[in-house]
ZAKOLLUM-580079 format. One line per field, with one value per residue (C-alpha): residue number from 0; x, y, z. Coordinates in nm, 4 decimals. Layout:
nr c(NUM|...)
c1 c(X|...)
c2 c(Y|...)
c3 c(Z|...)
END
This chain:
nr c(0|1|2|3|4|5|6|7|8|9|10|11|12|13|14|15|16|17|18|19|20|21|22|23|24|25|26|27|28|29|30|31|32|33|34|35|36|37|38|39|40|41|42|43|44|45|46|47|48|49|50|51|52|53|54|55|56|57|58|59|60|61|62|63|64|65|66|67|68|69|70|71|72|73|74|75|76|77|78|79|80|81|82|83|84|85|86|87|88|89|90|91|92|93|94|95|96|97|98|99|100|101|102|103|104|105|106|107|108|109|110|111|112|113|114|115|116|117|118|119|120|121|122|123|124|125|126|127|128|129|130|131|132|133|134|135|136|137|138|139|140|141|142|143|144|145|146|147|148|149|150|151|152|153|154|155|156|157|158|159|160|161|162|163|164|165|166|167|168|169|170|171|172|173|174|175|176|177|178|179|180|181|182|183|184|185|186|187|188|189|190|191|192|193|194|195|196|197|198|199|200|201|202|203|204|205|206|207|208|209|210|211|212|213|214|215|216|217|218|219|220|221|222|223|224|225|226|227|228|229|230|231|232|233|234|235|236|237|238|239|240|241|242|243|244|245|246|247|248|249|250|251|252|253|254|255|256|257)
c1 c(0.7784|0.4594|0.2785|0.4924|0.3055|-0.0394|0.0457|0.1207|-0.2082|-0.4230|-0.2645|-0.1327|0.2241|0.3458|0.6783|0.8561|1.0394|1.2939|1.3641|1.7633|1.7697|1.5415|1.5263|1.2369|1.3455|1.4397|1.0600|0.9369|1.1812|1.0576|0.7281|0.7662|0.8905|0.5862|0.3459|0.5680|0.4480|0.0941|0.0330|-0.3242|-0.2890|-0.0283|0.1118|0.2864|0.4595|0.4710|0.6707|0.7677|0.5139|0.2849|0.2917|0.6533|0.5008|0.2343|0.2232|0.2486|-0.0193|-0.2434|-0.1321|-0.2056|-0.5558|-0.6084|-0.4679|-0.7385|-0.4629|-0.5859|-0.3393|-0.3547|-0.1172|0.0325|0.0997|0.0539|-0.0995|-0.3443|-0.3606|-0.7211|-0.6012|-0.4266|-0.6687|-0.5903|-0.9050|-0.7312|-0.4752|-0.4115|-0.2768|-0.3688|-0.4227|-0.6676|-0.5381|-0.1626|-0.3680|-0.4778|-0.1507|-0.0128|-0.3417|-0.2522|0.1032|-0.0344|-0.2848|-0.0659|0.1666|-0.1009|-0.2015|0.0997|0.2141|-0.0662|0.0650|0.4081|0.4608|0.7776|0.8565|1.0363|0.8397|1.1177|0.9910|1.1291|1.0257|1.1086|0.8397|0.4653|0.2827|0.4699|0.3924|0.0994|0.1596|0.3826|0.0087|-0.2314|0.0416|0.0203|-0.3316|-0.4453|-0.1859|-0.3185|-0.7062|-0.6130|-0.3005|-0.2280|0.0512|0.2065|0.6187|0.6782|0.9011|0.9679|1.3128|1.3263|1.5554|1.6212|1.5231|1.8513|2.0372|1.8339|2.0572|2.3725|2.3733|2.0227|2.1281|2.3703|2.1616|1.8839|2.1872|2.2563|1.9307|1.8739|2.1881|2.0550|1.7286|1.8302|1.4641|1.2896|1.1509|1.0209|1.0908|0.7740|0.8649|0.6425|0.8161|0.9673|1.2576|1.4132|1.5129|1.7032|2.0356|1.9278|1.9160|2.3126|2.4117|2.1747|2.3420|2.7086|2.6547|2.5435|2.2372|1.9500|1.6831|1.3870|1.1094|1.0457|0.7011|0.6377|0.4427|0.5625|0.8014|1.0302|1.1358|1.4401|1.2045|0.9878|1.3346|1.3635|1.0065|1.0629|1.4153|1.2511|1.4831|1.1410|0.8312|0.5431|0.4735|0.1779|0.1985|0.1302|0.0042|0.2359|0.1104|-0.2397|-0.2070|-0.0214|-0.2834|-0.5439|-0.3471|-0.3179|-0.6934|-0.7708|-0.5581|-0.7411|-1.0523|-1.0283|-0.8653|-1.1989|-1.4752|-1.5522|-1.6125|-1.3738|-1.4374|-1.5280|-1.1586|-1.0201|-1.2801|-1.1493|-0.7374|-0.7300|-0.4976|-0.5002|-0.2715|-0.3142|-0.0509|0.1851)
c2 c(-2.8242|-2.7811|-2.7306|-3.0358|-3.2035|-3.1134|-3.1758|-3.5711|-3.5667|-3.4206|-3.5962|-3.3074|-3.2441|-2.9154|-2.7599|-2.5182|-2.1884|-2.0086|-1.6410|-1.5986|-1.3350|-1.0497|-0.8056|-0.6976|-0.8401|-1.1976|-1.1945|-1.1200|-1.3270|-1.6004|-1.5403|-1.5315|-1.8758|-2.0052|-1.8435|-2.0078|-2.3096|-2.2716|-2.4395|-2.5406|-2.2858|-2.0654|-2.0175|-1.7668|-1.6513|-1.3505|-1.0953|-0.7639|-0.5844|-0.8049|-0.4644|-0.5660|-0.8932|-0.6743|-0.7428|-1.1209|-1.1081|-0.9670|-1.1911|-1.5486|-1.4011|-1.3305|-1.7064|-1.7794|-1.9038|-1.8848|-1.7382|-1.8609|-1.6213|-1.6329|-1.3016|-1.1247|-0.7420|-0.5899|-0.8379|-0.8330|-0.5300|-0.7623|-1.0112|-1.2396|-1.4615|-1.5800|-1.4708|-1.5681|-1.3268|-1.0455|-0.6275|-0.6875|-1.0180|-0.8072|-0.5334|-0.7828|-0.9469|-0.5485|-0.4997|-0.8388|-0.7297|-0.3972|-0.5986|-0.7591|-0.5057|-0.3325|-0.6204|-0.6809|-0.3703|-0.0784|0.2865|0.1710|0.0216|0.1313|-0.0718|-0.0711|-0.2829|-0.3667|-0.3760|-0.5344|-0.2455|-0.4039|-0.6793|-0.4790|-0.6563|-0.4762|-0.1549|-0.2154|-0.4307|-0.0748|0.0862|-0.1190|-0.1400|0.2279|0.3117|0.0224|0.2229|0.5349|0.4466|0.1985|0.3503|0.6894|0.7379|0.4324|0.5148|0.3184|0.3419|0.1916|0.0705|-0.0643|-0.3323|-0.3714|-0.7889|-0.8203|-0.7655|-1.0892|-1.3584|-1.1458|-0.7828|-0.7381|-0.8606|-0.6049|-0.3489|-0.4059|-0.4102|-0.0573|0.0153|-0.1205|0.0681|0.4214|0.3069|0.2079|0.2037|-0.0490|-0.3306|-0.5047|-0.5502|-0.7007|-0.8087|-0.7846|-1.0507|-1.3378|-1.4081|-1.0682|-1.1778|-1.4821|-1.5307|-1.2189|-1.3959|-1.4466|-1.1434|-0.9372|-1.1491|-1.1324|-0.7131|-0.7484|-0.6143|-0.7047|-0.9515|-0.7614|-0.9227|-1.0136|-1.1190|-1.1800|-1.2601|-1.5909|-1.7970|-1.9377|-2.3444|-2.1254|-1.9164|-2.1852|-2.2969|-1.9771|-1.9674|-2.2977|-2.2503|-1.9139|-1.7516|-1.5547|-1.4133|-1.5064|-1.6068|-1.5361|-1.8103|-1.8903|-2.2936|-2.2682|-2.6574|-2.5525|-2.1850|-2.4326|-2.6814|-2.3909|-2.2278|-2.5581|-2.6260|-2.2352|-2.3296|-2.6307|-2.4478|-2.2082|-2.3817|-2.6562|-2.4467|-2.4942|-2.2149|-2.0859|-2.2155|-1.8908|-1.9189|-1.9089|-1.5983|-1.4222|-1.4916|-1.5586|-1.8012|-2.0247|-1.7905|-1.7859|-1.7098|-1.9418)
c3 c(0.5843|0.6886|0.3476|0.2394|0.5122|0.4432|0.0949|0.1505|0.3524|0.0795|-0.1948|-0.3914|-0.5955|-0.3826|-0.5694|-0.4062|-0.5992|-0.4179|-0.4307|-0.3940|-0.1807|-0.0232|-0.3003|-0.4753|-0.8249|-0.6734|-0.5590|-0.9029|-1.0687|-0.8530|-0.9399|-1.3106|-1.2910|-1.0492|-1.3247|-1.6162|-1.4545|-1.4895|-1.1320|-1.0277|-0.7056|-0.5844|-0.1890|-0.1219|0.2192|0.4113|0.1430|0.2448|0.0437|-0.2026|-0.4747|-0.5386|-0.6940|-0.7929|-1.1298|-1.0551|-0.8638|-1.1296|-1.3738|-1.1626|-1.1300|-1.5026|-1.5816|-1.3254|-1.0827|-0.7270|-0.4417|-0.0878|0.1593|0.4574|0.6668|0.2505|0.4251|0.2297|-0.0409|-0.1442|-0.3568|-0.5811|-0.6222|-0.3402|-0.2099|0.1157|0.2978|0.6501|0.8927|0.6826|0.8171|1.0470|1.2271|1.2552|1.4134|1.6412|1.7586|1.8313|2.0562|2.2455|2.2987|2.4296|2.6498|2.8195|2.9414|3.0425|3.2507|3.3706|3.4634|3.4656|3.4864|3.6118|3.2671|3.0301|2.7340|2.4418|2.1257|1.8298|1.4943|1.1739|0.9265|0.6118|0.7258|0.5828|0.9246|1.1689|1.0968|1.1281|1.4600|1.5746|1.5534|1.6610|2.0096|2.0196|1.9287|2.2530|2.4939|2.4220|2.4938|2.8139|2.9584|2.8344|3.1194|3.0055|2.9330|2.6102|2.3039|1.9623|1.8132|1.4585|1.4275|1.0131|0.9715|0.7845|1.1390|1.2933|1.3939|1.3373|1.5392|1.6483|1.9722|2.0317|1.8917|2.1502|2.4175|2.3291|2.3281|2.7069|2.7781|2.7023|2.8558|3.1683|3.3249|3.0584|3.1796|2.9213|2.5838|2.3129|1.9372|1.6846|1.5360|1.8382|1.5661|1.6369|1.9895|1.8872|2.0685|2.2923|2.6401|2.6059|2.4919|2.7745|3.0647|2.8574|2.8725|3.2080|3.2455|3.4557|3.3017|3.1635|3.0791|2.6555|2.5217|2.1423|1.8859|1.6683|1.8485|1.6550|1.8168|1.9458|2.0964|2.2875|2.4120|2.5925|2.7060|2.8709|2.9950|3.1903|2.9418|2.8420|2.9763|2.7605|2.3655|2.1123|1.9730|1.6285|1.5340|1.2061|1.1673|1.1620|0.9077|0.6928|0.6314|0.5988|0.3772|0.1215|0.2361|0.0958|-0.2096|-0.2720|-0.2506|-0.4710|-0.7457|-0.7604|-0.6973|-0.3048|-0.0541|0.2223|0.5050|0.7774|0.9541|0.5911|0.5230|0.8288|0.7713|1.1442|1.2291|1.4875|1.7951|2.2555|2.4655|2.6137)
END
């Protein structure tokens, strides 16, 4: 939707090709279809691993079709010239989540960091969170918990509740992908647990409602409208031989604590 709005402002045509599932073959089929269409530029959102469509990315490069990414980790290895929320910026978000917890609780920190291992940016966030904790609060208590992406919106809340029941001292829940805690406040209340702090990165409209209602504590928000407009702007610049802006070169989208 963001890309469509940006395209309307810019006066260009944008067509979408959906992958039928989250399987590698589905991504490859979608990318093959795009390559056959020979567009002026390609916009790609976060994919689990760019190497999944590595052959197609190289095909775009050979066909001189520029690619503008959003959430593709290490995409530069595959000829992607513009990529917002890349490895460096993913690490920054993990560091920020750790800094928030340390600033709030210091040495009394007892936190759980929930990741989706299938998403390529979450291991980077995890490593950055751990490094910041070790650097600034070596005595802090924290742990990492994997939540499969396929369970988000279904059984993930029950998995997290079970984890909290097994670790009753947990004070703060941090999410590298805020969508993971969808329906969690209700599940925690139903289970009769004390309400922990909930913080995360990349709030959805549902997360923002939780925040407004006091069911979440803080969110490291991303301005998705600006991010998608910037993604299309970068694609247009690459397609017409114009230089990228400094922000498009670094790949840091607008983020702020809410």
